[in-house]
Short mmCIF file of the C-alpha atoms (twelve columns), coordinates in Angstrom:
data_MODEL
# 
_entry.id   MODEL 
# 
loop_
_atom_site.group_PDB 
_atom_site.id 
_atom_site.type_symbol 
_atom_site.label_atom_id 
_atom_site.label_alt_id 
_atom_site.label_comp_id 
_atom_site.label_asym_id 
_atom_site.label_seq_id 
_atom_site.Cartn_x 
_atom_site.Cartn_y 
_atom_site.Cartn_z 
_atom_site.pdbx_PDB_model_num 
ATOM 1   C CA . MET A 1   -34.746 -40.186 62.050 1 
ATOM 2   C CA . LEU A 2   -32.514 -37.123 61.916 1 
ATOM 3   C CA . ASP A 3   -33.939 -33.672 62.405 1 
ATOM 4   C CA . LYS A 4   -32.596 -30.261 61.378 1 
ATOM 5   C CA . THR A 5   -30.446 -29.933 64.521 1 
ATOM 6   C CA . ASP A 6   -28.836 -33.353 63.944 1 
ATOM 7   C CA . ASP A 7   -28.097 -32.399 60.324 1 
ATOM 8   C CA . GLU A 8   -26.553 -29.113 61.453 1 
ATOM 9   C CA . ILE A 9   -24.400 -30.894 64.052 1 
ATOM 10  C CA . LEU A 10  -23.145 -33.339 61.418 1 
ATOM 11  C CA . SER A 11  -22.375 -30.456 59.061 1 
ATOM 12  C CA . VAL A 12  -20.326 -28.680 61.745 1 
ATOM 13  C CA . LEU A 13  -18.475 -31.899 62.633 1 
ATOM 14  C CA . ARG A 14  -17.701 -32.611 58.960 1 
ATOM 15  C CA . SER A 15  -16.032 -29.235 58.639 1 
ATOM 16  C CA . ASP A 16  -14.146 -29.403 61.972 1 
ATOM 17  C CA . ALA A 17  -14.525 -32.358 64.349 1 
ATOM 18  C CA . ARG A 18  -12.059 -30.771 66.796 1 
ATOM 19  C CA . LEU A 19  -14.554 -28.164 67.987 1 
ATOM 20  C CA . SER A 20  -15.598 -28.409 71.623 1 
ATOM 21  C CA . PHE A 21  -19.204 -29.087 72.558 1 
ATOM 22  C CA . ARG A 22  -19.415 -25.463 73.688 1 
ATOM 23  C CA . GLN A 23  -18.145 -24.192 70.303 1 
ATOM 24  C CA . ILE A 24  -20.586 -26.419 68.415 1 
ATOM 25  C CA . ALA A 25  -23.461 -25.237 70.603 1 
ATOM 26  C CA . LYS A 26  -22.497 -21.589 70.068 1 
ATOM 27  C CA . LYS A 27  -22.357 -22.041 66.268 1 
ATOM 28  C CA . LEU A 28  -25.779 -23.680 66.227 1 
ATOM 29  C CA . LYS A 29  -27.304 -21.461 68.928 1 
ATOM 30  C CA . ILE A 30  -28.210 -24.423 71.137 1 
ATOM 31  C CA . HIS A 31  -27.332 -25.269 74.741 1 
ATOM 32  C CA . PRO A 32  -24.032 -27.206 75.224 1 
ATOM 33  C CA . THR A 33  -25.946 -29.971 77.019 1 
ATOM 34  C CA . THR A 34  -28.121 -30.351 73.924 1 
ATOM 35  C CA . ALA A 35  -25.022 -30.637 71.731 1 
ATOM 36  C CA . ILE A 36  -23.511 -33.250 74.063 1 
ATOM 37  C CA . SER A 37  -26.656 -35.397 74.185 1 
ATOM 38  C CA . ARG A 38  -27.315 -35.106 70.437 1 
ATOM 39  C CA . ILE A 39  -23.752 -36.105 69.541 1 
ATOM 40  C CA . ALA A 40  -23.877 -39.015 72.007 1 
ATOM 41  C CA . LYS A 41  -27.133 -40.157 70.353 1 
ATOM 42  C CA . LEU A 42  -25.535 -39.948 66.889 1 
ATOM 43  C CA . GLU A 43  -22.541 -41.969 68.124 1 
ATOM 44  C CA . LYS A 44  -24.735 -44.608 69.771 1 
ATOM 45  C CA . ALA A 45  -26.808 -44.931 66.573 1 
ATOM 46  C CA . GLY A 46  -23.600 -45.587 64.589 1 
ATOM 47  C CA . ILE A 47  -24.034 -42.465 62.464 1 
ATOM 48  C CA . ILE A 48  -20.824 -41.030 63.887 1 
ATOM 49  C CA . ARG A 49  -18.368 -43.926 63.752 1 
ATOM 50  C CA . GLY A 50  -15.348 -42.100 65.075 1 
ATOM 51  C CA . TYR A 51  -13.188 -39.035 64.689 1 
ATOM 52  C CA . GLY A 52  -9.968  -38.666 62.768 1 
ATOM 53  C CA . ALA A 53  -7.815  -36.540 60.553 1 
ATOM 54  C CA . ASN A 54  -8.629  -36.049 56.875 1 
ATOM 55  C CA . LEU A 55  -5.232  -36.932 55.394 1 
ATOM 56  C CA . ASP A 56  -3.777  -35.930 52.039 1 
ATOM 57  C CA . LEU A 57  -2.350  -39.235 50.802 1 
ATOM 58  C CA . THR A 58  -0.314  -37.610 48.022 1 
ATOM 59  C CA . THR A 59  1.447   -35.291 50.475 1 
ATOM 60  C CA . LEU A 60  2.165   -38.329 52.669 1 
ATOM 61  C CA . GLY A 61  4.003   -39.921 49.744 1 
ATOM 62  C CA . TYR A 62  1.322   -42.232 48.354 1 
ATOM 63  C CA . GLU A 63  2.224   -41.552 44.731 1 
ATOM 64  C CA . PHE A 64  0.297   -44.516 43.330 1 
ATOM 65  C CA . MET A 65  -3.443  -44.721 43.862 1 
ATOM 66  C CA . GLY A 66  -6.066  -46.726 42.065 1 
ATOM 67  C CA . VAL A 67  -9.602  -48.024 41.856 1 
ATOM 68  C CA . VAL A 68  -9.899  -51.812 41.680 1 
ATOM 69  C CA . GLN A 69  -13.151 -53.284 40.384 1 
ATOM 70  C CA . ILE A 70  -13.604 -56.826 41.673 1 
ATOM 71  C CA . LYS A 71  -15.702 -59.740 40.389 1 
ATOM 72  C CA . ILE A 72  -16.421 -62.205 43.215 1 
ATOM 73  C CA . ALA A 73  -17.922 -65.712 43.128 1 
ATOM 74  C CA . LYS A 74  -21.652 -65.770 43.879 1 
ATOM 75  C CA . GLY A 75  -22.499 -66.121 47.544 1 
ATOM 76  C CA . MET A 76  -18.965 -65.252 48.668 1 
ATOM 77  C CA . ILE A 77  -19.035 -61.452 48.382 1 
ATOM 78  C CA . LEU A 78  -18.972 -60.593 52.088 1 
ATOM 79  C CA . GLU A 79  -16.178 -63.060 52.847 1 
ATOM 80  C CA . ALA A 80  -14.017 -61.786 49.974 1 
ATOM 81  C CA . GLN A 81  -14.722 -58.126 50.823 1 
ATOM 82  C CA . SER A 82  -13.708 -58.761 54.414 1 
ATOM 83  C CA . ARG A 83  -10.365 -60.223 53.285 1 
ATOM 84  C CA . ILE A 84  -9.806  -57.396 50.799 1 
ATOM 85  C CA . SER A 85  -10.500 -54.778 53.473 1 
ATOM 86  C CA . ARG A 86  -7.665  -56.180 55.610 1 
ATOM 87  C CA . LEU A 87  -4.990  -55.783 52.906 1 
ATOM 88  C CA . ARG A 88  -2.407  -53.104 53.684 1 
ATOM 89  C CA . GLY A 89  -2.889  -50.273 51.224 1 
ATOM 90  C CA . VAL A 90  -6.651  -50.702 50.839 1 
ATOM 91  C CA . VAL A 91  -8.234  -47.361 51.699 1 
ATOM 92  C CA . ALA A 92  -11.903 -48.288 51.172 1 
ATOM 93  C CA . VAL A 93  -14.048 -51.195 49.972 1 
ATOM 94  C CA . TYR A 94  -17.506 -50.715 48.476 1 
ATOM 95  C CA . ASP A 95  -20.301 -53.108 47.538 1 
ATOM 96  C CA . VAL A 96  -21.494 -51.884 44.113 1 
ATOM 97  C CA . THR A 97  -23.942 -52.596 41.338 1 
ATOM 98  C CA . GLY A 98  -23.055 -53.342 37.730 1 
ATOM 99  C CA . GLU A 99  -20.653 -55.732 36.075 1 
ATOM 100 C CA . TYR A 100 -18.411 -55.926 39.154 1 
ATOM 101 C CA . ASP A 101 -19.470 -56.854 42.693 1 
ATOM 102 C CA . SER A 102 -17.106 -54.677 44.658 1 
ATOM 103 C CA . MET A 103 -14.741 -51.753 44.315 1 
ATOM 104 C CA . ALA A 104 -11.648 -50.890 46.351 1 
ATOM 105 C CA . ILE A 105 -9.650  -47.698 46.572 1 
ATOM 106 C CA . ILE A 106 -5.952  -48.466 47.033 1 
ATOM 107 C CA . ALA A 107 -2.810  -46.445 47.727 1 
ATOM 108 C CA . ALA A 108 0.906   -47.240 47.686 1 
ATOM 109 C CA . LYS A 109 4.081   -45.218 48.054 1 
ATOM 110 C CA . ASN A 110 5.895   -46.666 45.051 1 
ATOM 111 C CA . ARG A 111 5.322   -48.602 41.828 1 
ATOM 112 C CA . ASP A 112 6.565   -51.917 43.241 1 
ATOM 113 C CA . ALA A 113 4.244   -51.769 46.277 1 
ATOM 114 C CA . PHE A 114 1.346   -50.749 44.004 1 
ATOM 115 C CA . SER A 115 1.992   -53.682 41.668 1 
ATOM 116 C CA . LYS A 116 2.227   -56.169 44.550 1 
ATOM 117 C CA . LEU A 117 -0.990  -54.840 46.070 1 
ATOM 118 C CA . ILE A 118 -2.899  -55.185 42.793 1 
ATOM 119 C CA . LYS A 119 -1.568  -58.733 42.296 1 
ATOM 120 C CA . SER A 120 -2.523  -59.692 45.858 1 
ATOM 121 C CA . PHE A 121 -6.211  -59.411 44.929 1 
ATOM 122 C CA . ALA A 122 -5.809  -62.443 42.645 1 
ATOM 123 C CA . HIS A 123 -4.694  -64.552 45.623 1 
ATOM 124 C CA . ILE A 124 -7.823  -63.864 47.650 1 
ATOM 125 C CA . GLN A 125 -10.183 -66.827 47.635 1 
ATOM 126 C CA . HIS A 126 -13.367 -66.270 45.569 1 
ATOM 127 C CA . VAL A 127 -11.969 -63.271 43.634 1 
ATOM 128 C CA . GLU A 128 -12.613 -64.195 40.008 1 
ATOM 129 C CA . HIS A 129 -11.459 -61.111 38.133 1 
ATOM 130 C CA . THR A 130 -10.241 -57.567 38.733 1 
ATOM 131 C CA . ASN A 131 -9.958  -54.420 36.646 1 
ATOM 132 C CA . THR A 132 -7.671  -51.676 37.924 1 
ATOM 133 C CA . GLN A 133 -7.754  -48.007 37.017 1 
ATOM 134 C CA . VAL A 134 -4.862  -45.784 38.049 1 
ATOM 135 C CA . ILE A 135 -5.842  -42.478 39.657 1 
ATOM 136 C CA . LEU A 136 -3.920  -39.714 37.895 1 
ATOM 137 C CA . ASN A 137 -5.017  -36.737 39.999 1 
ATOM 138 C CA . VAL A 138 -7.131  -36.380 43.109 1 
ATOM 139 C CA . VAL A 139 -9.690  -33.644 42.551 1 
ATOM 140 C CA . LYS A 140 -11.610 -34.160 45.804 1 
ATOM 141 C CA . ALA A 141 -11.109 -36.703 48.575 1 
ATOM 142 C CA . SER A 142 -12.876 -35.621 51.712 1 
ATOM 143 C CA . TRP A 143 -15.833 -36.375 53.925 1 
ATOM 144 C CA . GLN A 144 -16.248 -32.610 54.302 1 
ATOM 145 C CA . PHE A 145 -19.163 -32.067 51.964 1 
ATOM 146 C CA . GLU A 146 -22.485 -30.333 51.926 1 
ATOM 147 C CA . ALA A 147 -25.242 -32.893 52.356 1 
ATOM 148 C CA . VAL A 148 -28.057 -32.969 49.810 1 
# 
């Protein structure tokens, strides 16, 4: 169970994961040793999975992005999702409710690569049907958010 200090640490890390333990502790008015042990606990619990840069895919040249809704044969969802997640150009894969079983966010640098990526879903065993929506503009794409 997370307490207020854990929530505050996560909030600070979401806004800037490059801060030192000392800087985090100073912001939260806690001892650096407390920050170190709390962050280690969050990592060990799998809450913090890693650290990385929040990239702007459009600026990197990924001009074609989309959301692919995927219908998968009953009982084969995890296997199909695992295969989908390994495709180059797949940014994220989600298990969802509703008419479709899964959803993937995809990105490609050009129309040809985007088309090939979308068509590759049909070749994955147990994928029955897909529906693709093209992302026209990215309004927000970041893990830097205020928790509710």
